[in-house]
Legacy VTK file of the C-alpha trace (Angstrom):
# vtk DataFile Version 3.0
C-alpha trace
ASCII
DATASET POLYDATA
POINTS 381 float
0.000 0.000 0.000
1.097 3.544 -0.799
0.904 6.015 2.052
-0.853 9.245 1.074
-2.789 11.981 2.831
-6.609 11.746 2.856
-6.882 14.657 0.389
-4.480 13.005 -2.041
-6.376 9.733 -1.712
-9.669 11.488 -2.542
-8.050 12.735 -5.744
-6.262 9.532 -6.728
-9.233 7.182 -6.379
-11.451 8.868 -9.036
-8.435 9.471 -11.287
-7.555 5.760 -11.174
-11.220 4.919 -11.811
-11.178 7.027 -14.980
-7.882 5.543 -16.181
-9.155 2.030 -15.482
-12.302 2.795 -17.474
-10.246 3.919 -20.474
-8.082 0.800 -20.195
-11.149 -1.438 -20.201
-12.407 0.405 -23.285
-9.027 -0.079 -24.984
-9.065 -3.798 -24.224
-12.546 -4.126 -25.728
-11.349 -2.303 -28.850
-8.330 -4.576 -29.193
-10.529 -7.661 -28.868
-12.628 -6.406 -31.802
-9.527 -5.378 -33.804
-9.913 -1.618 -33.356
-6.998 0.743 -32.708
-7.538 2.336 -29.258
-4.920 5.039 -29.852
-6.672 6.163 -33.016
-10.029 5.961 -31.246
-9.077 8.081 -28.260
-7.136 10.609 -30.341
-10.172 11.109 -32.586
-12.363 11.402 -29.493
-10.328 14.196 -27.926
-9.701 15.985 -31.228
-13.450 16.030 -31.953
-14.322 17.347 -28.506
-11.436 19.764 -28.021
-9.752 20.170 -31.408
-11.731 23.195 -32.605
-13.926 25.950 -31.212
-17.152 24.275 -32.293
-16.179 21.075 -30.481
-15.199 22.994 -27.348
-18.500 24.874 -27.432
-20.495 21.672 -27.784
-18.494 20.064 -24.971
-19.259 22.978 -22.647
-22.895 22.912 -23.748
-23.142 19.191 -22.983
-21.566 19.728 -19.549
-23.953 22.504 -18.509
-27.057 20.466 -17.564
-24.856 17.761 -16.029
-23.423 20.329 -13.598
-26.880 21.329 -12.383
-28.103 17.758 -12.007
-24.890 16.629 -10.298
-25.265 19.461 -7.768
-28.834 18.334 -7.175
-27.794 14.762 -6.489
-24.873 15.873 -4.290
-27.078 18.049 -2.065
-29.538 15.207 -1.493
-26.696 12.754 -0.928
-25.142 14.979 1.729
-28.427 14.818 3.639
-28.626 11.036 3.386
-31.130 10.953 0.499
-30.410 8.873 -2.600
-32.271 10.901 -5.176
-32.527 8.975 -8.426
-35.560 10.921 -9.590
-33.235 13.350 -11.364
-34.518 12.571 -14.895
-38.122 13.286 -13.913
-37.213 16.473 -12.081
-35.210 17.695 -15.080
-38.065 16.871 -17.445
-40.539 18.771 -15.289
-38.264 21.825 -15.377
-37.811 21.522 -19.150
-41.528 21.412 -20.015
-42.476 24.102 -17.490
-39.890 26.620 -18.690
-40.789 26.133 -22.360
-44.499 26.422 -21.602
-44.014 29.671 -19.667
-42.053 31.243 -22.524
-44.437 30.139 -25.287
-47.479 31.297 -23.340
-46.046 34.777 -22.635
-44.135 35.875 -25.748
-45.061 39.518 -25.222
-43.113 39.877 -21.986
-39.694 41.580 -22.139
-36.629 39.354 -21.816
-35.547 40.695 -18.369
-38.925 39.517 -17.040
-39.721 36.446 -19.134
-36.375 34.642 -18.951
-35.960 34.800 -15.133
-39.636 33.847 -14.766
-39.181 30.750 -16.920
-35.971 29.744 -15.139
-37.520 30.116 -11.692
-40.677 28.257 -12.765
-38.593 25.361 -14.073
-36.630 25.173 -10.824
-39.862 25.200 -8.804
-41.308 22.392 -10.934
-38.259 20.225 -10.245
-38.403 21.094 -6.547
-42.071 20.068 -6.319
-41.377 16.658 -7.845
-38.437 16.026 -5.505
-40.343 17.487 -2.560
-42.984 14.777 -2.872
-40.382 12.086 -2.235
-38.778 14.155 0.527
-42.103 14.654 2.297
-42.970 10.953 2.139
-39.542 10.087 3.574
-39.764 12.681 6.371
-43.353 11.953 7.413
-43.732 8.228 6.798
-40.192 6.897 6.407
-40.885 5.855 2.814
-37.782 4.744 0.930
-36.917 7.637 -1.414
-35.271 5.297 -3.914
-38.616 3.645 -4.640
-40.625 6.860 -4.684
-38.202 8.719 -6.943
-38.068 5.797 -9.394
-41.866 5.784 -9.567
-41.971 9.564 -9.898
-39.727 9.345 -12.968
-42.436 7.386 -14.763
-45.233 9.526 -13.383
-43.537 12.708 -14.611
-42.669 11.126 -17.968
-46.270 10.299 -18.825
-47.766 13.329 -17.086
-45.616 15.613 -19.236
-46.715 13.692 -22.314
-50.368 14.114 -21.335
-49.999 17.806 -20.497
-48.316 18.569 -23.787
-50.697 16.600 -25.982
-53.989 17.194 -24.177
-53.681 20.369 -22.083
-51.215 22.659 -23.874
-52.888 24.918 -26.421
-52.488 23.785 -30.011
-51.301 27.313 -30.792
-48.103 26.550 -28.863
-47.393 23.281 -30.698
-46.288 22.283 -34.175
-47.925 18.891 -33.700
-48.827 16.598 -30.820
-45.192 15.721 -30.175
-43.292 19.001 -30.600
-43.783 22.553 -29.403
-42.992 25.633 -31.420
-39.540 27.178 -31.115
-39.344 29.706 -28.296
-38.906 33.416 -29.139
-35.566 35.145 -28.608
-36.792 37.019 -25.502
-37.147 33.691 -23.663
-33.980 32.006 -24.912
-30.626 31.449 -23.199
-28.877 31.673 -26.562
-26.320 34.473 -26.908
-25.304 35.269 -30.483
-21.865 36.557 -29.545
-21.145 33.414 -27.514
-22.369 31.154 -30.301
-20.157 32.956 -32.839
-17.144 32.783 -30.526
-17.442 29.000 -30.346
-17.872 28.221 -34.038
-21.688 28.391 -34.247
-22.092 25.711 -31.570
-25.115 25.514 -29.285
-23.286 26.839 -26.236
-25.514 29.223 -24.311
-25.776 31.388 -21.219
-26.640 28.324 -19.163
-22.927 27.780 -18.532
-22.775 31.056 -16.601
-25.745 29.957 -14.508
-24.009 26.620 -13.910
-20.880 28.361 -12.605
-23.042 30.463 -10.285
-24.714 27.231 -9.165
-21.345 25.664 -8.327
-20.345 28.708 -6.288
-23.699 28.648 -4.471
-23.312 24.925 -3.736
-19.788 25.413 -2.357
-20.873 28.342 -0.182
-23.990 26.533 1.048
-22.076 23.471 2.182
-18.974 25.186 3.522
-20.162 28.478 4.967
-23.782 28.223 6.087
-25.654 26.719 9.021
-28.125 25.086 6.643
-25.300 23.306 4.862
-23.824 22.147 8.161
-27.177 20.755 9.302
-27.705 18.987 5.956
-24.352 17.242 6.294
-24.844 16.497 9.988
-28.238 14.874 9.460
-26.843 12.888 6.558
-23.916 11.586 8.598
-25.882 10.698 11.708
-29.595 11.559 11.945
-29.861 10.235 15.507
-27.024 12.340 16.878
-28.316 15.340 14.924
-31.782 14.923 16.423
-30.231 14.722 19.886
-28.391 17.980 19.151
-31.679 19.690 18.281
-31.586 19.375 14.486
-34.877 18.113 13.131
-34.305 15.548 10.411
-37.717 16.466 8.985
-36.485 19.992 8.355
-33.978 18.608 5.922
-36.711 18.049 3.396
-35.187 21.324 2.218
-32.302 19.287 0.847
-34.670 17.427 -1.473
-36.301 20.692 -2.532
-32.902 22.139 -3.383
-31.936 18.914 -5.123
-35.051 18.989 -7.278
-34.615 22.696 -8.026
-31.100 22.160 -9.373
-32.221 19.134 -11.372
-35.066 21.215 -12.760
-32.524 23.825 -13.841
-30.718 21.077 -15.745
-33.890 20.602 -17.776
-34.348 24.353 -18.145
-30.983 24.834 -19.867
-31.768 21.892 -22.148
-35.002 23.545 -23.230
-34.181 27.250 -23.246
-30.564 26.755 -24.275
-29.880 23.621 -26.312
-33.119 22.682 -28.082
-35.197 25.895 -27.874
-38.368 23.787 -27.636
-39.870 20.718 -25.972
-40.642 17.417 -27.641
-42.250 14.214 -26.354
-39.847 11.991 -24.447
-40.213 8.242 -24.846
-37.946 7.412 -21.910
-36.265 9.069 -18.941
-33.782 11.821 -19.792
-30.207 10.634 -20.208
-28.890 13.806 -18.586
-30.470 12.666 -15.324
-28.466 9.446 -15.159
-25.305 11.084 -16.511
-25.604 13.837 -13.897
-25.811 11.215 -11.168
-22.624 9.598 -12.491
-20.913 12.989 -12.615
-21.757 13.605 -8.953
-20.311 10.228 -7.950
-17.135 10.735 -9.981
-16.742 14.281 -8.666
-16.963 13.095 -5.065
-19.710 15.592 -4.269
-17.326 18.579 -4.390
-17.846 21.661 -6.550
-14.531 21.412 -8.397
-14.940 17.647 -8.753
-18.382 18.075 -10.318
-17.024 20.648 -12.771
-14.155 18.402 -13.897
-16.291 15.254 -14.034
-18.971 16.992 -16.108
-16.344 18.109 -18.617
-14.957 14.565 -18.809
-18.385 13.074 -19.478
-19.017 15.762 -22.100
-15.749 14.906 -23.834
-16.794 11.257 -23.880
-20.249 12.087 -25.264
-19.234 14.670 -27.876
-15.923 13.009 -28.717
-17.647 9.652 -29.029
-19.512 10.930 -32.080
-16.198 11.906 -33.665
-14.731 8.547 -32.743
-17.541 6.936 -34.671
-17.264 9.103 -37.791
-13.470 9.554 -37.930
-12.141 6.238 -36.637
-15.147 4.126 -37.618
-15.540 2.743 -34.107
-19.067 2.044 -32.810
-20.472 4.610 -30.383
-21.339 1.743 -28.048
-17.636 1.600 -27.141
-18.063 5.019 -25.508
-20.949 3.616 -23.469
-18.675 0.775 -22.373
-15.999 3.256 -21.253
-18.554 5.296 -19.295
-20.014 2.154 -17.734
-16.530 0.945 -16.786
-15.709 4.284 -15.157
-18.943 4.144 -13.162
-18.167 0.537 -12.196
-14.743 1.458 -10.847
-16.250 4.401 -8.975
-18.770 2.016 -7.430
-15.952 -0.186 -6.161
-13.797 2.761 -5.069
-13.468 1.030 -1.705
-11.403 -1.667 -3.430
-9.322 0.925 -5.258
-8.901 2.788 -1.991
-7.227 -0.295 -0.508
-4.224 0.509 -2.687
-3.543 3.508 -0.484
-2.985 3.909 3.212
-3.803 7.305 4.627
-1.289 9.089 6.756
-1.750 12.071 9.014
0.488 15.045 9.430
2.263 15.388 12.739
0.975 18.948 12.832
-2.527 17.544 13.258
-1.586 16.343 16.698
-0.671 18.399 19.723
2.468 17.252 21.533
2.556 18.750 25.044
5.777 19.978 26.588
7.029 18.631 29.884
5.583 21.582 31.820
2.061 21.257 30.423
-0.542 19.045 32.028
-3.091 19.094 29.180
-6.225 20.967 28.171
-7.944 20.625 31.571
-10.925 19.073 29.748
-11.982 22.507 28.569
-12.960 23.637 32.071
-11.123 26.909 31.646
-12.259 27.330 28.023
-11.518 25.636 24.725
-7.854 25.068 24.079
-6.931 26.292 27.571
-3.773 24.597 28.854
-2.874 24.317 32.517
0.811 24.988 33.132
2.603 23.808 36.207
2.629 26.537 38.783
-0.253 28.459 37.188
-3.103 29.480 39.468
LINES 1 382
381 0 1 2 3 4 5 6 7 8 9 10 11 12 13 14 15 16 17 18 19 20 21 22 23 24 25 26 27 28 29 30 31 32 33 34 35 36 37 38 39 40 41 42 43 44 45 46 47 48 49 50 51 52 53 54 55 56 57 58 59 60 61 62 63 64 65 66 67 68 69 70 71 72 73 74 75 76 77 78 79 80 81 82 83 84 85 86 87 88 89 90 91 92 93 94 95 96 97 98 99 100 101 102 103 104 105 106 107 108 109 110 111 112 113 114 115 116 117 118 119 120 121 122 123 124 125 126 127 128 129 130 131 132 133 134 135 136 137 138 139 140 141 142 143 144 145 146 147 148 149 150 151 152 153 154 155 156 157 158 159 160 161 162 163 164 165 166 167 168 169 170 171 172 173 174 175 176 177 178 179 180 181 182 183 184 185 186 187 188 189 190 191 192 193 194 195 196 197 198 199 200 201 202 203 204 205 206 207 208 209 210 211 212 213 214 215 216 217 218 219 220 221 222 223 224 225 226 227 228 229 230 231 232 233 234 235 236 237 238 239 240 241 242 243 244 245 246 247 248 249 250 251 252 253 254 255 256 257 258 259 260 261 262 263 264 265 266 267 268 269 270 271 272 273 274 275 276 277 278 279 280 281 282 283 284 285 286 287 288 289 290 291 292 293 294 295 296 297 298 299 300 301 302 303 304 305 306 307 308 309 310 311 312 313 314 315 316 317 318 319 320 321 322 323 324 325 326 327 328 329 330 331 332 333 334 335 336 337 338 339 340 341 342 343 344 345 346 347 348 349 350 351 352 353 354 355 356 357 358 359 360 361 362 363 364 365 366 367 368 369 370 371 372 373 374 375 376 377 378 379 380
């Protein structure tokens, strides 16, 4: 075993998981007589070799950042929220509907209104599972799985049966949203080679900063983590575990924002979904790979975007099936899932500075009787 500090170990484990995933992908390619070096070079050149590819990579990462934050917040509180696809879909449909129904509103009013409405829609869906867990102890894994299907078919019904026909092209696709409700920025699109990058990336960065500040600097963040680590001790300390339904509301709101940027930024409309949104599951994987940290989520989302966007180039340039990319992603997730095994390669060590070594004249901290950190010295009264 290699001795490393806990921080270094937290970095090495996901890095090794990613490398192991690429190695597994390379082995699969070799078995089927493909050149892995050509495959991976075409992948990275497609995703990062020109401004259009970079723009599309950033665009692909944007909703994953929001959804990964949503999963991480719930996870910190002890919730395993796998209703992310449904929450994102609710945010997507709601935001598009708001914009199409109010085209006369000015952009400074309409765009924030649609974004907020989409976040609220995601929060409501997640809040249902959070309420059932807090009040009745219902397993949130089951309820969020069921809610994915409920939202999927409810959105289909609302679009086809409730939404005005004036807002739709046909029963499966809405009209394109007007410019005053879009996240598209012409100057940003031109800068990145006419890609679909949009202002959602700026919102995602703000979301990462908010997530970091919430968890590191606020009482709410501390209580979320405390309840997640030990709900019984937290309840004894006066923290109501039921209050942390707020974590599921926040989780759903961020997941809803993931759907919002898909609708108002990437596609500019809504169309009938036949299955749960892929961005929901990919966002969950990003959160796991990123270790629930803001910087980790950012880097992991970019990696997954490179795999997704570069995988298309790998298929067209190197002639390698796109399914190989899915194998690489699945292998990475597999190695993340067994990170305990990978972690056995390393033995954590602690710095001597973390410990206090008393001098011969000191008797110790006096159990905090005279205040925290107070040391009783021989001869002191």
